[in-house]
SEBA-963688 format. One line per 10 residues: number of its first residue (from 0); for each residue x, y, z of N, C-alpha, C. Coordinates in Angstrom, 1 decimal, m for minus. Layout:
// residues N
NUM) X:Y:Z:X:Y:Z:X:Y:Z | ...
// end
This chain:
// residues 178
0) 152.9:180.4:167.4:153.9:181.0:166.5:155.1:181.3:167.4 | 156.3:181.0:166.8:157.5:181.2:167.6:157.8:182.6:168.0 | 157.3:183.6:167.3:157.5:185.0:167.6:156.8:185.4:168.9 | 155.9:184.5:169.4:155.1:184.8:170.6:155.8:184.3:171.8 | 156.9:183.6:171.7:157.6:183.0:172.8:158.5:184.0:173.5 | 158.5:184.0:174.9:159.2:184.9:175.7:160.7:184.4:175.8 | 161.6:185.4:175.8:163.0:185.1:176.1:163.0:185.1:177.6 | 163.5:184.0:178.2:163.6:183.9:179.7:164.9:184.3:180.2 | 164.9:185.4:180.9:166.2:185.9:181.5:166.1:185.8:183.0 | 166.6:184.6:183.4:166.6:184.4:184.9:167.7:183.3:185.2
10) 168.2:183.3:186.4:169.1:182.2:186.8:168.3:181.3:187.8 | 167.1:181.6:188.1:166.3:180.8:189.0:165.6:179.7:188.3 | 166.0:178.5:188.5:165.4:177.4:187.8:163.9:177.3:187.9 | 163.4:177.4:189.1:161.9:177.4:189.3:161.2:178.4:188.5 | 161.7:179.6:188.4:161.1:180.7:187.6:161.3:180.3:186.1 | 162.4:179.8:185.7:162.6:179.4:184.3:161.5:178.4:183.9 | 161.4:177.3:184.7:160.5:176.3:184.4:159.0:176.8:184.4 | 158.7:177.7:185.4:157.3:178.2:185.4:157.0:179.0:184.2 | 158.0:179.6:183.5:157.7:180.3:182.3:157.9:179.4:181.1 | 158.7:178.4:181.2:159.0:177.5:180.1:157.8:176.5:179.8
20) 157.2:175.9:180.8:156.2:174.9:180.7:155.0:175.4:179.9 | 154.4:176.6:180.2:153.3:177.1:179.3:153.7:177.3:177.9 | 155.0:177.7:177.7:155.4:177.9:176.3:155.5:176.6:175.5 | 156.0:175.6:176.2:156.1:174.3:175.6:154.7:173.7:175.3 | 153.7:174.0:176.2:152.4:173.5:175.9:151.8:174.1:174.7 | 152.2:175.4:174.4:151.7:176.1:173.2:152.5:175.7:172.0 | 153.8:175.2:172.2:154.7:174.9:171.1:154.4:173.5:170.5 | 154.1:172.5:171.3:153.8:171.2:170.9:152.4:171.1:170.3 | 152.3:170.9:169.0:150.9:170.8:168.4:150.9:169.6:167.5 | 149.7:169.0:167.4:149.6:167.8:166.5:149.5:168.3:165.1
30) 149.3:169.6:164.8:149.3:170.1:163.4:150.7:170.1:162.8 | 151.7:170.1:163.7:153.1:170.2:163.2:153.6:168.7:163.0 | 154.6:168.6:162.1:155.3:167.3:162.0:156.0:167.0:163.3 | 156.2:165.8:163.6:157.0:165.4:164.8:158.4:166.1:164.8 | 159.1:166.0:163.7:160.4:166.6:163.6:160.4:168.1:163.9 | 159.3:168.8:163.5:159.2:170.2:163.8:159.0:170.4:165.3 | 158.2:169.6:165.9:158.0:169.7:167.4:159.2:169.4:168.2 | 159.9:168.4:167.8:161.2:168.0:168.5:162.2:169.1:168.3 | 162.3:169.6:167.1:163.3:170.6:166.8:163.1:171.9:167.6 | 161.9:172.4:167.6:161.5:173.6:168.4:161.7:173.4:169.9
40) 161.3:172.2:170.3:161.5:171.9:171.7:162.9:171.9:172.2 | 163.8:171.3:171.4:165.3:171.4:171.7:165.8:172.8:171.7 | 165.3:173.6:170.8:165.8:175.0:170.7:165.3:175.8:171.9 | 164.0:175.6:172.3:163.5:176.3:173.4:164.2:176.0:174.7 | 164.4:174.7:174.9:165.2:174.2:176.1:166.6:174.8:176.1 | 167.3:174.6:175.0:168.7:175.0:174.9:168.9:176.5:175.2 | 167.9:177.3:174.7:168.1:178.8:174.9:167.4:179.3:176.2 | 166.8:178.4:177.0:166.1:178.8:178.2:166.8:178.4:179.5 | 167.4:177.2:179.5:168.1:176.7:180.7:169.5:177.2:180.7 | 170.0:177.4:181.9:171.4:177.9:182.0:172.5:176.8:181.8
50) 173.6:177.2:181.3:174.8:176.4:181.2:174.7:175.1:180.4 | 174.0:175.2:179.3:173.8:174.0:178.5:174.8:174.1:177.3 | 175.3:172.9:176.9:176.1:172.9:175.6:175.5:171.9:174.6 | 174.5:171.1:175.0:173.8:170.2:174.1:172.5:169.8:174.6 | 171.5:169.8:173.7:170.1:169.3:174.0:169.6:168.6:172.8 | 169.2:167.4:173.0:168.7:166.7:171.8:167.9:165.4:172.1 | 167.4:164.8:171.1:166.6:163.6:171.2:167.4:162.5:170.5 | 167.3:161.3:171.1:167.7:160.1:170.4:166.4:159.2:170.4 | 166.1:158.7:169.2:164.9:158.0:168.9:165.2:156.5:168.8 | 164.5:155.6:169.5:164.7:154.2:169.5:164.3:153.5:168.2
60) 165.1:152.6:167.8:164.8:151.7:166.7:165.6:150.4:167.0 | 164.8:149.3:167.2:165.4:148.0:167.7:166.1:148.3:169.0 | 167.3:147.9:169.2:168.1:148.1:170.4:169.1:149.2:170.3 | 168.8:150.2:169.5:169.7:151.4:169.4:168.9:152.7:169.5 | 169.6:153.7:169.9:169.0:155.1:169.9:169.7:155.8:168.8 | 168.9:156.4:167.9:169.4:157.2:166.8:169.2:158.7:166.9 | 170.2:159.4:166.6:170.2:160.9:166.7:169.0:161.5:166.1 | 168.3:162.3:166.8:167.2:163.1:166.3:167.6:164.6:166.3 | 166.5:165.4:166.3:166.8:166.9:166.3:167.6:167.3:167.6 | 168.5:168.2:167.4:169.3:168.7:168.6:169.8:170.1:168.3
70) 170.4:170.6:169.4:171.1:171.9:169.4:172.4:171.7:170.1 | 173.5:172.1:169.5:174.8:171.9:170.0:175.8:171.4:169.0 | 176.9:170.9:169.4:177.9:170.4:168.5:177.5:169.1:167.9 | 178.2:168.7:166.9:177.9:167.4:166.2:178.0:166.3:167.3 | 177.1:165.3:167.1:176.9:164.3:168.2:177.0:162.9:167.6 | 177.0:161.9:168.5:177.1:160.5:168.2:175.8:160.2:167.4 | 175.9:159.5:166.3:174.7:159.2:165.5:173.8:158.1:166.0 | 174.4:157.2:166.8:173.6:156.1:167.5:174.3:155.7:168.7 | 173.5:155.2:169.6:173.9:154.7:170.9:173.2:153.4:171.2 | 173.9:152.3:171.5:173.3:151.1:171.9:172.6:151.1:173.2
80) 171.4:150.5:173.3:170.7:150.4:174.6:171.7:149.8:175.6 | 171.8:150.3:176.8:172.7:149.8:177.8:174.0:150.5:177.8 | 174.3:151.3:176.8:175.6:152.0:176.7:175.5:153.5:177.0 | 176.5:154.0:177.7:176.4:155.5:178.1:175.3:155.8:178.9 | 175.1:157.1:179.1:174.0:157.6:180.0:172.6:157.4:179.2 | 172.6:157.7:177.9:171.4:157.6:177.2:170.9:156.1:177.1 | 171.8:155.2:176.8:171.5:153.8:176.6:171.1:153.2:178.0 | 171.7:153.7:179.0:171.4:153.2:180.4:170.0:153.7:180.8 | 169.7:154.9:180.5:168.4:155.5:180.8:167.3:154.7:180.0 | 167.6:154.4:178.8:166.6:153.6:178.0:166.4:152.2:178.5
90) 167.5:151.5:178.9:167.3:150.2:179.4:166.6:150.1:180.7 | 166.9:151.1:181.6:166.3:151.2:182.9:164.9:151.8:182.9 | 164.6:152.6:181.8:163.4:153.3:181.7:163.2:154.3:182.9 | 164.3:155.0:183.2:164.2:156.0:184.2:165.2:157.2:183.9 | 164.8:158.3:184.5:165.7:159.5:184.3:167.0:159.3:185.1 | 168.1:159.7:184.5:169.4:159.6:185.1:170.0:161.0:185.1 | 170.4:161.4:186.3:171.1:162.6:186.5:172.6:162.3:186.8 | 173.5:162.8:186.0:174.9:162.6:186.2:175.6:163.9:186.6 | 176.0:164.1:187.8:176.6:165.3:188.3:178.0:165.5:187.7 | 178.7:164.4:187.4:180.1:164.4:186.9:180.2:163.3:185.9
100) 180.3:163.6:184.6:180.3:162.5:183.6:181.6:161.7:183.7 | 182.6:162.2:184.2:183.9:161.5:184.4:183.7:160.3:185.4 | 182.7:160.4:186.2:182.5:159.4:187.3:181.4:158.4:186.8 | 180.9:158.5:185.6:179.8:157.6:185.2:180.5:156.6:184.3 | 180.6:155.3:184.8:181.3:154.3:184.1:180.6:154.0:182.7 | 181.4:154.1:181.7:180.9:153.8:180.3:180.3:155.1:179.7 | 180.5:156.2:180.3:180.0:157.5:179.6:180.6:157.6:178.2 | 179.8:158.0:177.3:180.2:158.2:175.9:180.5:159.7:175.7 | 181.7:160.0:175.4:182.1:161.4:175.2:182.0:161.9:173.8 | 180.8:162.4:173.5:180.5:162.9:172.1:181.1:164.4:172.1
110) 181.1:165.1:173.3:181.6:166.4:173.4:182.4:166.5:174.6 | 183.7:166.7:174.5:184.6:166.7:175.6:184.4:167.9:176.6 | 183.5:168.9:176.1:183.2:170.0:177.0:182.1:169.7:178.0 | 181.4:168.6:177.8:180.3:168.2:178.7:180.9:167.7:180.1 | 180.3:168.2:181.1:180.7:167.9:182.5:179.6:167.2:183.3 | 178.3:167.5:183.0:177.2:166.9:183.7:176.1:166.7:182.7 | 175.2:165.8:183.0:174.2:165.4:182.0:172.9:164.9:182.8 | 171.8:165.1:182.1:170.5:164.5:182.5:169.9:163.9:181.3 | 169.3:162.7:181.4:168.7:162.0:180.3:167.3:161.5:180.8 | 166.3:161.9:180.1:164.9:161.5:180.4:164.3:160.6:179.3
120) 163.9:159.4:179.7:163.4:158.5:178.7:162.0:158.9:178.3 | 161.7:158.6:177.0:160.3:158.8:176.5:159.7:157.4:176.4 | 158.8:157.1:177.3:158.2:155.8:177.3:156.7:155.9:177.0 | 156.3:155.1:176.0:154.9:155.0:175.5:154.5:153.6:175.5 | 153.4:153.3:176.2:152.9:151.9:176.4:154.0:151.0:176.9 | 154.7:151.4:177.8:155.8:150.7:178.4:157.0:150.3:177.4 | 157.0:151.0:176.3:158.1:150.8:175.3:158.9:152.1:175.2 | 160.2:152.0:175.2:161.1:153.2:175.1:161.0:153.7:173.6 | 160.5:154.9:173.5:160.4:155.5:172.2:161.6:156.3:171.8 | 162.3:156.8:172.9:163.5:157.6:172.7:163.9:158.2:174.1
130) 164.9:159.1:174.0:165.3:159.8:175.2:165.5:161.3:174.9 | 165.4:162.1:175.9:165.8:163.5:175.8:167.1:163.6:176.6 | 168.2:164.1:175.9:169.5:164.1:176.5:169.9:165.6:176.6 | 170.4:166.0:177.8:170.8:167.4:178.0:172.1:167.4:178.7 | 173.1:168.1:178.1:174.5:168.1:178.6:174.8:169.6:179.1 | 175.7:169.7:180.1:176.1:171.0:180.5:177.6:171.0:180.6 | 178.2:172.2:180.4:179.6:172.4:180.5:180.0:172.7:182.0 | 179.1:172.5:182.9:179.3:172.8:184.3:179.0:171.5:185.1 | 179.9:171.2:186.0:179.6:170.0:186.9:178.3:170.3:187.8 | 177.6:169.3:188.1:176.4:169.4:189.0:175.4:170.4:188.5
140) 175.2:170.5:187.2:174.2:171.5:186.7:172.7:171.0:186.9 | 172.5:169.7:187.0:171.1:169.2:187.1:170.8:168.6:188.4 | 169.5:168.8:188.8:169.1:168.3:190.1:167.6:167.8:190.0 | 167.0:167.5:191.2:165.7:167.0:191.2:164.6:167.9:190.6 | 164.9:169.2:190.7:164.0:170.2:190.1:164.0:170.0:188.6 | 165.1:169.9:188.0:165.2:169.6:186.5:164.5:168.3:186.2 | 164.8:167.3:187.0:164.1:166.0:186.7:162.6:166.1:186.7 | 162.1:166.8:187.7:160.6:166.9:187.9:160.0:167.6:186.6 | 160.6:168.7:186.3:160.0:169.5:185.2:160.3:168.9:183.8 | 161.5:168.4:183.6:161.8:167.7:182.3:160.9:166.5:182.1
150) 160.6:165.8:183.2:159.7:164.6:183.1:158.3:165.1:182.7 | 157.9:166.3:183.3:156.6:166.8:182.9:156.5:167.2:181.4 | 157.6:167.8:180.9:157.7:168.1:179.5:157.7:166.9:178.6 | 158.4:165.8:179.0:158.4:164.6:178.2:157.0:163.9:178.3 | 156.3:164.0:179.4:155.0:163.5:179.5:154.1:164.2:178.5 | 154.2:165.5:178.3:153.4:166.2:177.3:153.7:165.7:175.9 | 155.0:165.6:175.7:155.5:165.1:174.4:155.0:163.7:174.1 | 155.1:162.8:175.1:154.7:161.4:175.0:153.2:161.3:174.6 | 152.4:162.2:175.3:151.0:162.2:175.0:150.7:162.6:173.5 | 151.5:163.6:173.0:151.3:164.0:171.6:151.7:162.9:170.7
160) 152.8:162.2:171.0:153.3:161.1:170.1:152.2:160.0:170.1 | 151.7:159.6:171.3:150.8:158.5:171.4:149.4:158.9:170.8 | 149.0:160.1:171.0:147.8:160.6:170.4:147.8:160.5:168.9 | 149.0:160.7:168.3:149.1:160.7:166.9:149.6:159.4:166.3 | 149.7:158.4:167.2:150.1:157.0:166.8:151.4:157.0:166.1 | 152.4:157.7:166.7:153.7:157.8:166.1:154.7:156.9:166.8 | 154.2:155.9:167.6:155.0:155.1:168.4:155.0:153.6:168.1 | 154.1:153.2:167.2:153.8:151.8:167.1:154.9:151.0:166.4 | 155.7:151.6:165.5:156.9:150.9:164.9:157.8:152.0:164.3 | 159.0:151.5:164.1:160.1:152.5:163.6:159.8:153.1:162.3
170) 159.1:152.3:161.4:158.8:152.9:160.1:157.8:154.1:160.2 | 156.9:153.9:161.1:156.0:155.1:161.3:156.7:156.3:161.9 | 157.6:156.0:162.8:158.4:157.1:163.4:159.2:157.7:162.3 | 159.9:156.9:161.5:160.8:157.5:160.5:160.0:158.3:159.5 | 158.8:157.8:159.1:158.0:158.5:158.1:157.4:159.8:158.7 | 157.2:159.8:160.0:156.5:160.9:160.6:157.5:162.1:160.8 | 158.8:161.8:160.7:159.8:162.8:161.0:160.3:163.5:159.8 | 159.8:163.2:158.6:160.3:163.8:157.4:159.5:165.1:157.1
// end
């Protein structure tokens, strides 16, 4: 139940993640619809990590990433694979940390307040299911510690998606998010 979740009041990332991970393990359940899990996960991350201005998911369909649940300002509704940080992460199938978005060639500016970004791909059976995109209004907000723990979170989410067979095709994904 959401009312059982702790408000994390710390500036220490290691402490934040050590409190955040167990909460996420309790938050992600197969009993909830996928859209509910993704929505609550974005809210928990958005309100727990420091200096964020956007947290959300983009879900893959063909060679595009389509906007999913998020917290923050209005966002781009789709991103082509290979474009921007999200599309690059999807095509490379790896986490990308961008300390300064102005120095990332091809960065897509959905929010001009964003200064740094981290994108973690969601890969299931070697297929890109989507990405977790997190933006900050501060330069150099993300580091290897964020990468490590966000990849752990995405691994838990990937297992839930795979376990419930929500990855096999876009129509299943679309119908599972309603």
